[in-house]
N, C-alpha and C positions, 0 to 999 in steps of 0.2 A: 503405513499410515492409511487412514480411511480415504479411498479415492473420491467418495462423495464430498467430503470436507475439502479435499484438494481442489476439486472443480469449482465448488462454491466460493472458496477463499480466493482463488485466482480470478474468477469473474468479478468478484467484489473489489479486489485490489485494482483491477484494470479500470473499473468504473470510477473508483475513488481517485486514482491517479489522474485520469482525464478530467474529472470534475474539479479537482484541485487546480489544475492548470487553467481551466475555464474561469473559475471564480477568483483566482488570484490575478487574472489578466496579465500573465507573463507573456502571452502571445495574443495577437489580435483575435477578436471574436470570429472573424471571417474564416479562420482555419479550423473551425469546429462545426460538426454536424450534430443534429439532434437525433436521439434514438429513444425508444421507450424500454425501460427496464424497471422492475419492481413496481409497475403501475405508475411510473413517474417519467417525466422527460429528463434524460441525462445527456451529457455532452461527450463527444468523442473527437479528439484532435485528428485531423486528416493530413497534417504535415508529415511527409514520408520519413524524415529523419527522427522527428520526435516520436512518432508511432513506432518506428523500428527500435529505438532505445528502450521504450517502455516494454515492447514485446520481448526483447532480449532479457531485460530484467525479470520479467514475469517467467520466462523460461528457466532462469536461474533459481527463482523462488520455487517454481514447481519441483525442481530437482531436490532442493533442500526439504521441501514438504514431503516428497516421496520417501526420503530417507529419514524423516522424523527429526531433522536437524535445524529447523527454523525456529528462532527465538523471537525475532523482532524484524520488522521492516520499517524504515524511516524514509519518508518523502520529505526532503529538506529543501526549503527555499533559501537560496544563498545570495549574498551580496557580491560585489565585483571582486572581492578578495577570496571568494568561495567559502566564506564563513556562514554558517547557518543563522538566519534571522528568524526563521519560523520552521518548526518541525511537526509533521503529521506522523504520529507514531502508531504502529499497529503491532501489538504484542499477541503472541500465540501461546496458549496454555492448555495442557492436557487436563481434562476434567476427570476427577475421581468419582463423582456422583452421577455418571452418565447412565441414563435409563433409555434403552432402545425404543420403548413404547412412547416416550414423550416426544412430541413434535415429529412423529414418524413421516408426515407429509411435508415437513419443512415450512409450514405456514407461518409459524412464529419467527423462524429464521428470516423469511422474506420480509415480514413486517419490520424486523430489526434492521435489516439492510436498507429498507425504504426510510426508516427513521434516521439512519446515519446520513443518507443523502439529503434529507430535509434539514437536518442540523447543519450540514455543510453549507447548504444554500443560504442559510440565514446567519451564518457566522460573520461577525463584524471585525475579526482579527486581520482580514485581508487588507485593511486600510494602511497598515504599517509596513507594507512591502516596498523596498526601494525601487526606483525607476528601472535601473539596469539589472534587476535580479535575474537569477537563473535557478536551476533546480538540479538535484541529484537524488538517486535512490540508493539507500544503504541497506544491505542485507546482513543481519547479525546471525551468524552461525558459528560452528566450532571449527577448529583448525583442521581436523580430519576431513570434514566436508569440503573445506576450501581447497585442500590438497587434492582430494578426489576429483573435484571439478577442474582443477588446473591441469591435470593430466588426461582428462577426458577429451578426446578429439571433437566431440559434439559441441564443446564450449570454447574451442581455440579461436573462433572468430570474435568472441566477446569474453575475454578473460576477466576474472574477478581481480580487483586491485585491493590488496590488504591495506587497511588503514592502521598504521602503527600507533599514532597518537590517540590518546583518549579524548573523545570529543566532549566538550564541556556541556553540561546540561544548561538549558536556558532557565530563566528565573521563574516563570509562571506556567502552570499547567491548566488547560481547559479541557475537561472531559467531554468527549463526543458521544461515544456509545460503547457499552460493554455487553456482550451477549453470547449465548451458547450457539454453536452450530455442531450438531451431533456430539461427538465425544471431545470437542475442543471448545475453548472460550476465546473469543477475539475481543481484545480491548483496544479502543482507539481514543486518542487524545492529542491535543495540540500543545507543544511547548513553545512559549513566547520568550 
């Protein structure tokens, strides 16, 4: 897989995850610090355990991307029974129409990433989140990749847990942003 896409996608997902936590108010605003990315102010959670969980998930996502085995990442806000009430979905698709000369300096990609962050900051779906909500990150890959990571000693501290049951789709979909990054297309939307 394209290492440039891997780096951009992982940086973007990290910013998206932290921003979602900030805007959903799952944690107090005091555990976030501001940073500048994509010419915008973005938020980063500084709570060690939350940060560690996100970093370990991103490490697993990097491994799936490196092997070309990542289909979807879901950042799910869950209720007290750990059922999703809101899902932020990030789909990864290979582009057949990729032209190396288009957006060679990734200017359009950065503008799209900025637009996603702006869409997120103005989203009004965060009002429906229950008071005792939590979150989980789901990585959709294939069985071979899951087995490969399960036996890899680099991932034994943070094993993937296979979800056997099919999660039900939520009723409504709110598109956030769909855009190309080099030879891939990243689609993002919210399921309510």
